[in-house]
C-alpha positions in Angstrom: 1.3 -11.2 -16.6 1.0 -10.2 -13.0 0.7 -6.4 -12.6 0.4 -4.0 -9.7 0.0 -0.4 -10.8 0.2 2.2 -8.1 -1.4 5.7 -8.5 -2.4 8.7 -6.4 0.9 9.8 -5.1 2.1 13.3 -5.2 3.1 16.5 -3.3 0.8 17.3 -0.1 1.1 19.8 2.7 1.5 18.5 6.3 -2.0 17.8 7.6 -3.3 17.0 4.2 -4.8 13.9 2.7 -3.9 11.7 -0.2 -5.5 8.3 -1.5 -3.3 5.8 -3.1 -4.7 3.1 -5.3 -3.2 -0.1 -6.6 -4.9 -1.8 -9.7 -4.1 -5.6 -9.7 -4.2 -7.9 -12.8 -2.9 -11.4 -13.7 -3.7 -13.3 -10.7 -6.4 -14.3 -8.5 -6.8 -11.3 -6.5 -9.3 -12.5 -3.8 -7.2 -15.1 -2.5 -4.1 -12.8 -1.9 -3.4 -10.6 1.1 -2.6 -7.2 0.0 -0.3 -4.5 1.6 1.3 -1.2 1.3 4.9 -0.6 2.2 7.1 2.4 1.8 10.7 3.4 1.7 12.5 6.6 2.4 15.8 7.3 0.9 18.7 5.5 2.8 16.2 3.5 5.0 14.7 0.0 4.8 11.4 -0.7 3.3 8.7 -1.0 5.9 5.4 -2.3 6.1 2.6 0.3 6.4 -0.7 -1.6 6.3 -2.1 -5.1 5.3 -5.4 -6.3 4.6 -6.3 -10.2 4.1 -8.8 -11.8 1.7 -11.2 -11.7 4.4 -10.8 -8.1 5.2 -8.8 -8.2 8.4 -6.4 -5.2 8.7 -3.1 -4.5 10.3 -1.3 -1.2 10.5 2.2 0.1 11.6 2.0 2.0 14.8 3.2 5.1 13.1 0.2 5.3 10.9 -2.6 3.7 13.0 -5.5 6.0 13.3 -4.4 8.2 10.4 -4.3 5.6 7.4 -7.0 3.3 6.2 -6.2 0.3 3.9 -9.3 -1.4 2.0 -10.1 -3.3 -0.9 -12.6 -3.8 -3.7 -12.3 -7.4 -4.9 -14.9 -6.7 -7.8 -12.4 -4.0 -9.0 -9.2 -5.9 -8.1 -8.0 -2.8 -6.4 -6.6 -1.9 -3.1 -6.6 1.6 -1.5 -4.6 3.4 1.0 -6.4 6.4 2.4 -3.7 8.7 4.3 -5.0 11.5 6.3 -3.1 13.9 8.7 0.0 13.4 6.9 3.4 14.2 8.2 6.7 14.9 6.8 7.8 11.7 8.1 5.4 10.0 6.0 7.5 11.1 2.6 8.6 8.1 0.9 8.0 5.7 -2.2 4.8 3.7 -1.5 4.7 0.0 -2.9 1.8 -2.1 -3.4 2.1 -5.7 -2.5 0.2 -9.0 -3.0 1.2 -12.1 -1.1 0.2 -15.5 -0.2 1.9 -18.6 1.2 2.3 -21.5 -1.2 3.7 -25.1 -0.9 7.3 -24.1 -1.5 7.4 -20.8 -0.1 5.9 -17.2 -0.6 4.2 -15.9 -3.6 5.0 -12.2 -3.6 4.5 -9.4 -6.2 5.4 -5.8 -6.1 4.3 -2.6 -7.9 6.8 -0.1 -9.1 5.9 2.3 -6.4 4.4 5.8 -6.2 6.2 8.8 -4.7 4.4 10.6 -1.7 6.1 13.8 -0.5 4.6 15.7 2.4 6.2 19.2 2.7 5.3 23.0 3.1 
């Protein structure tokens, strides 16, 4: 069974930091690209950051320089270090695993973890 379990969300003050973790199981972790997405109430889900199986990263412009995505293949875990948090970062954050296959996209999602940035 494929599982992506996020943890580390919570309430933090503006300017603070938070580290999200995503523990993966049930698939060959090191051949998947991993990503973090977020969704605020009433808004579309948006990409935050991705990391390939080779370690190449990409970030949304809104988080560039503040967030860092990383992975530890030996632990089947992906992280999102979030610094200098802003109220606009408030959202449910979702972990994603994806790869292209012959007939389409092999895509898995976690259940999400709430991040609230507020004073």
